[in-house]
C-alpha positions as CSV (number, residue, x, y, z in Angstrom):
1,X,95.7,3.3,-161.2
2,X,93.9,6.7,-161.1
3,X,92.2,7.8,-157.8
4,X,88.5,8.3,-158.7
5,X,87.9,10.2,-155.5
6,X,90.9,12.5,-154.9
7,X,91.0,14.4,-151.6
8,X,91.0,18.2,-151.9
9,X,92.6,20.8,-149.7
10,X,90.7,23.7,-148.2
11,X,91.9,25.7,-151.3
12,X,90.4,23.2,-153.7
13,X,93.8,21.7,-154.6
14,X,94.3,17.9,-155.0
15,X,95.9,16.5,-151.8
16,X,98.9,14.3,-152.6
17,X,98.3,10.7,-151.9
18,X,99.7,9.4,-148.6
19,X,100.3,5.8,-147.6
20,X,99.4,6.7,-144.0
21,X,98.1,9.8,-142.4
22,X,99.1,10.3,-138.7
23,X,97.6,12.4,-136.0
24,X,100.7,14.6,-136.2
25,X,99.8,15.3,-139.9
26,X,96.3,16.4,-138.8
27,X,97.8,18.6,-136.0
28,X,100.2,20.2,-138.4
29,X,97.5,21.0,-140.9
30,X,95.2,22.5,-138.2
31,X,98.1,24.5,-136.7
32,X,97.7,22.9,-133.2
33,X,99.6,20.5,-131.0
34,X,99.2,16.7,-131.4
35,X,97.6,16.6,-127.9
36,X,95.1,19.3,-128.8
37,X,94.2,17.5,-132.1
38,X,93.7,14.3,-130.1
39,X,91.4,16.0,-127.6
40,X,89.4,17.6,-130.4
41,X,88.9,14.3,-132.3
42,X,87.8,12.6,-129.1
43,X,85.2,15.2,-128.3
44,X,86.9,16.4,-125.2
45,X,85.2,19.4,-123.6
46,X,88.5,21.3,-122.9
47,X,88.8,22.3,-126.6
48,X,86.9,25.3,-127.9
49,X,84.5,24.9,-130.8
50,X,86.6,26.8,-133.3
51,X,89.6,24.7,-132.7
52,X,87.6,21.5,-132.8
53,X,86.1,22.5,-136.2
54,X,89.5,23.3,-137.6
55,X,91.0,19.9,-136.5
56,X,88.0,18.0,-137.8
57,X,88.3,19.8,-141.1
58,X,91.9,18.9,-141.3
59,X,91.2,15.3,-140.6
60,X,88.6,15.2,-143.3
61,X,90.9,16.8,-145.8
62,X,93.7,14.4,-145.1
63,X,91.5,11.3,-144.9
64,X,92.7,10.6,-141.3
65,X,91.2,7.5,-139.7
66,X,92.0,6.8,-136.1
67,X,93.6,3.4,-135.3
68,X,91.1,2.3,-132.7
69,X,92.9,-1.0,-132.1
70,X,96.1,0.8,-131.3
71,X,94.2,3.1,-129.0
72,X,92.9,0.1,-127.2
73,X,96.3,-1.5,-126.8
74,X,97.7,1.7,-125.3
75,X,94.9,1.9,-122.8
76,X,93.0,4.8,-124.6
77,X,89.3,4.5,-125.3
78,X,88.4,3.0,-128.7
79,X,85.0,4.7,-128.9
80,X,83.2,1.4,-129.2
81,X,80.7,-0.4,-127.0
82,X,79.3,-4.0,-127.1
83,X,75.6,-4.5,-126.8
84,X,74.4,-8.1,-126.2
85,X,70.7,-9.0,-126.3
86,X,68.8,-12.3,-126.2
87,X,65.6,-10.8,-127.6
88,X,66.6,-9.1,-130.9
89,X,63.1,-9.7,-132.4
90,X,61.3,-8.7,-129.3
91,X,59.2,-5.6,-128.9
92,X,60.8,-4.8,-125.6
93,X,64.5,-5.1,-126.6
94,X,64.2,-2.9,-129.8
95,X,63.1,0.4,-128.0
96,X,65.9,-0.2,-125.4
97,X,68.4,-0.6,-128.2
98,X,67.2,2.5,-129.9
99,X,67.7,4.5,-126.6
100,X,71.2,3.1,-126.2
101,X,72.1,4.0,-129.8
102,X,70.6,7.5,-129.5
103,X,72.6,8.2,-126.3
104,X,75.9,6.7,-127.5
105,X,75.6,8.2,-131.0
106,X,75.6,11.8,-129.6
107,X,79.1,11.1,-128.3
108,X,80.2,9.4,-131.6
109,X,80.4,6.0,-129.9
110,X,79.9,3.0,-132.2
111,X,78.1,-0.1,-131.0
112,X,78.7,-3.7,-131.8
113,X,75.2,-5.4,-131.6
114,X,75.3,-9.1,-130.7
115,X,72.4,-11.6,-130.4
116,X,73.0,-14.3,-127.8
117,X,69.6,-15.9,-128.6
118,X,69.2,-17.0,-125.0
119,X,72.2,-19.3,-125.2
120,X,74.6,-18.8,-122.2
121,X,77.5,-20.4,-124.1
122,X,77.0,-18.2,-127.1
123,X,76.8,-15.2,-124.8
124,X,80.2,-16.1,-123.2
125,X,81.7,-16.3,-126.7
126,X,80.3,-13.0,-127.7
127,X,81.7,-11.4,-124.5
128,X,85.1,-12.8,-125.3
129,X,84.9,-11.5,-128.9
130,X,83.9,-8.0,-127.7
131,X,86.8,-7.9,-125.2
132,X,89.2,-9.0,-128.0
133,X,88.0,-6.0,-130.0
134,X,88.9,-3.7,-127.0
135,X,85.4,-2.3,-126.5
136,X,85.2,0.4,-123.8
137,X,82.2,-1.4,-122.1
138,X,79.3,-3.8,-122.5
139,X,75.6,-3.4,-122.2
140,X,73.5,-6.5,-121.6
141,X,69.8,-6.3,-122.6
142,X,67.5,-8.9,-121.0
143,X,64.3,-10.3,-122.4
144,X,62.3,-9.9,-119.2
145,X,62.6,-8.1,-115.9
146,X,63.6,-11.0,-113.8
147,X,67.2,-11.3,-112.4
148,X,69.8,-12.9,-114.6
149,X,73.2,-14.3,-113.9
150,X,76.1,-11.9,-113.7
151,X,78.9,-12.1,-116.2
152,X,81.2,-11.6,-113.3
153,X,84.2,-9.3,-113.1
154,X,85.4,-8.2,-116.6
155,X,88.2,-5.9,-117.7
156,X,85.6,-3.3,-118.8
157,X,82.5,-1.9,-117.2
158,X,79.2,-3.8,-117.8
159,X,75.6,-2.4,-117.4
160,X,72.6,-4.7,-117.3
161,X,69.3,-3.3,-118.6
162,X,65.7,-4.6,-118.3
163,X,66.8,-7.9,-116.8
164,X,69.0,-6.9,-113.8
165,X,72.1,-8.7,-112.5
166,X,71.8,-11.1,-109.6
167,X,75.0,-9.5,-108.2
168,X,74.3,-6.3,-106.3
169,X,77.9,-5.2,-107.0
170,X,77.0,-4.8,-110.7
171,X,75.2,-1.8,-112.3
172,X,71.6,-2.6,-113.5
173,X,68.8,-0.5,-114.9
174,X,65.3,-1.9,-115.0
175,X,61.7,-0.8,-114.9
176,X,59.8,-0.1,-111.6
177,X,57.0,-2.7,-111.9
178,X,55.6,-1.9,-108.5
179,X,55.3,1.8,-109.5
180,X,53.7,0.7,-112.8
181,X,51.1,-1.3,-111.1
182,X,50.4,1.4,-108.6
183,X,49.9,4.2,-111.2
184,X,47.6,1.9,-113.2
185,X,45.5,1.4,-110.1
186,X,45.6,5.1,-109.2
187,X,44.4,6.0,-112.6
188,X,41.3,3.9,-112.6
189,X,40.6,5.0,-109.0
190,X,40.9,8.6,-110.1
191,X,38.3,7.8,-112.8
192,X,35.8,6.9,-110.1
193,X,36.1,3.1,-110.2
194,X,35.9,1.1,-107.0
195,X,35.3,-2.6,-108.1
196,X,38.6,-3.4,-109.7
197,X,39.8,-6.7,-111.0
198,X,43.2,-7.9,-112.2
199,X,44.4,-10.2,-115.0
200,X,48.1,-10.9,-115.5
201,X,50.7,-13.2,-117.0
202,X,52.7,-16.0,-115.5
203,X,52.9,-15.7,-111.7
204,X,56.5,-16.8,-111.7
205,X,57.5,-13.7,-113.6
206,X,58.6,-10.9,-111.3
207,X,56.9,-8.4,-113.4
208,X,53.5,-10.0,-112.8
209,X,54.0,-10.2,-109.1
210,X,55.4,-6.7,-108.7
211,X,52.6,-5.1,-110.7
212,X,50.0,-6.9,-108.6
213,X,51.8,-5.6,-105.4
214,X,51.8,-2.0,-106.7
215,X,48.1,-2.3,-107.7
216,X,47.2,-3.6,-104.2
217,X,49.1,-0.7,-102.6
218,X,47.0,1.8,-104.6
219,X,43.8,0.1,-103.6
220,X,44.6,-0.3,-100.0
221,X,45.5,3.4,-99.8
222,X,41.8,4.0,-100.5
223,X,40.6,1.2,-98.2
224,X,39.8,-1.1,-101.1
225,X,40.7,-4.7,-102.2
226,X,40.4,-6.4,-105.5
227,X,36.9,-7.6,-106.3
228,X,38.3,-11.2,-106.9
229,X,41.6,-12.9,-106.6
230,X,44.1,-11.9,-109.3
231,X,44.1,-14.2,-112.3
232,X,47.4,-15.4,-113.7
233,X,48.0,-17.1,-117.0
234,X,50.2,-16.3,-120.0
235,X,50.8,-12.9,-121.6
236,X,48.4,-13.5,-124.6
237,X,45.2,-12.0,-125.9
238,X,43.7,-15.5,-125.6
239,X,44.3,-15.5,-121.8
240,X,43.0,-11.9,-121.6
241,X,39.8,-13.1,-123.2
242,X,39.6,-16.3,-121.0
243,X,40.3,-14.3,-117.8
244,X,37.8,-11.7,-118.6
245,X,35.1,-14.4,-119.2
246,X,35.8,-15.7,-115.7
247,X,35.4,-12.2,-114.2
248,X,32.2,-11.4,-116.1
249,X,30.7,-14.7,-115.1
250,X,30.8,-13.8,-111.4
251,X,28.0,-12.4,-109.4
252,X,29.7,-9.0,-108.9
253,X,30.9,-7.4,-112.1
254,X,34.0,-5.3,-111.9
255,X,33.8,-1.7,-113.1
256,X,37.5,-1.7,-114.0
257,X,40.0,-4.3,-115.2
258,X,43.7,-3.7,-114.8
259,X,45.6,-5.9,-117.1
260,X,49.3,-6.8,-116.8
261,X,50.0,-6.2,-120.5
262,X,48.4,-4.6,-123.5
263,X,47.9,-8.0,-125.1
264,X,45.8,-9.1,-122.1
265,X,43.9,-5.8,-122.2
266,X,43.1,-6.3,-125.9
267,X,41.6,-9.7,-125.1
268,X,39.6,-8.1,-122.3
269,X,38.2,-5.4,-124.6
270,X,36.9,-8.1,-127.0
271,X,35.0,-10.0,-124.3
272,X,33.5,-6.9,-122.7
273,X,32.3,-5.7,-126.0
274,X,31.0,-9.2,-126.9
275,X,29.0,-9.3,-123.7
276,X,27.2,-6.1,-124.8
277,X,28.9,-3.9,-122.2
278,X,30.4,-0.5,-123.0
279,X,34.0,0.5,-122.5
280,X,34.6,2.7,-120.5
281,X,31.0,3.5,-119.4
282,X,30.4,0.1,-117.9
283,X,33.9,-1.3,-117.4
284,X,37.2,0.6,-117.8
285,X,40.2,-1.4,-119.1
286,X,43.8,-0.4,-118.8
287,X,46.9,-2.2,-120.0
288,X,50.7,-2.0,-119.5
289,X,53.4,-1.6,-122.2
290,X,52.1,1.1,-124.5
291,X,52.6,-1.1,-127.5
292,X,51.5,1.7,-129.7
293,X,50.4,-0.3,-132.8
294,X,48.1,-2.4,-130.6
295,X,46.9,0.3,-128.1
296,X,46.0,2.9,-130.7
297,X,44.1,0.4,-132.9
298,X,42.1,-1.2,-130.1
299,X,38.4,-0.5,-129.9
300,X,38.3,1.8,-128.1
301,X,41.9,3.0,-128.0
302,X,43.6,1.5,-125.0
303,X,44.8,3.5,-122.0
304,X,48.1,1.9,-120.9
305,X,51.2,2.5,-118.8
306,X,54.3,3.3,-120.9
307,X,57.4,1.6,-119.5
308,X,59.6,4.3,-121.3
309,X,61.9,1.7,-122.7
310,X,63.9,4.1,-124.8
311,X,64.6,6.2,-121.7
312,X,65.7,2.9,-120.1
313,X,68.2,2.4,-122.9
314,X,69.5,6.0,-122.7
315,X,70.0,5.6,-118.9
316,X,71.9,2.4,-119.4
317,X,74.2,4.1,-121.9
318,X,74.7,7.0,-119.5
319,X,75.6,4.7,-116.6
320,X,78.1,2.9,-118.8
321,X,79.7,6.2,-119.8
322,X,79.9,7.2,-116.2
323,X,81.4,3.9,-115.3
324,X,84.1,4.2,-118.0
325,X,84.9,7.6,-116.5
326,X,85.5,6.0,-113.1
327,X,82.1,6.2,-111.4
328,X,81.9,3.4,-108.9
329,X,78.1,3.4,-108.4
330,X,76.6,-0.1,-108.2
331,X,73.2,-1.7,-107.6
332,X,69.9,-1.7,-109.4
333,X,68.1,1.4,-110.4
334,X,64.4,1.2,-111.3
335,X,62.8,3.8,-113.5
336,X,59.1,4.7,-113.4
337,X,56.4,4.4,-116.1
338,X,53.7,6.9,-117.0
339,X,50.0,6.5,-117.8
340,X,49.0,7.2,-121.4
341,X,45.3,8.0,-121.4
342,X,43.1,6.9,-124.2
343,X,39.4,6.1,-124.4
344,X,39.3,2.8,-122.7
345,X,39.2,4.4,-119.2
346,X,38.1,8.0,-119.7
347,X,35.9,8.9,-122.7
348,X,37.7,11.7,-124.5
349,X,35.7,13.2,-127.3
């Protein structure tokens, strides 16, 4: 059988076929020791760029493929990481996964993406399968920012992201929902609003409670309170409309509505407009999430707090890399959000 894709040497000659190409073959071709070739192919920093380029060229010419399973059996890193999510179709998980992939990809680390579908038994099976593949570590992406059960002690490092582990001995990265609520409040206060109302999702969600706490801190720093008790429902546009109807039926109209999500804010915008009021002239509206497709296409475009989910994913990947290198840091790290200003709070012509 003829080889339809023969490998060529650096001189353009056909490379003789080999049954197996070893690291020693690559080292010999590059004119370096086997240990130097290994360091170069594993992106170690103690190899200069010229040597690394020479080794990588030799590996390409010879068709060398590292035996990652053998590396795992000997205790070396395999250059693979398992990522488990229960929200693969969710708009929160996907940006986090993109951040993880961006961070790991720069170090040539491959990811095995697994969907647990919210099933604890399935999750345990996926963990076992990833460990059998000798992954260097595991990242667990949650569907909401409440605490989740720890996987316990495993043979590789684990980092929990978005949903944080209930074990403080684990490493977790999540969003700072109190800070997010606070900066949302500070933004509308800075826009001159003093009669501020709040609509949020389910009260049993930690995100809803923490965002309210942060908002109250911002108001109390200015000697203010909410114009009415915070309204809790679900995270839908329908509840955003219903909650806003309640607020606008009271004797004292708010001049700003801080919504716990962009979907809620979209519903609020509909009702304010239907009542013949202007946004932001009469009532400013701010959301949380920076769901771009929704926020940019709202009428007017929606000011919101971006949770910086891709950054969350990159940080999770960084913490995992540090843990595989021996970093013993534990606990939960909360990352701040940032306000993205559009026309629903400050008219920008």
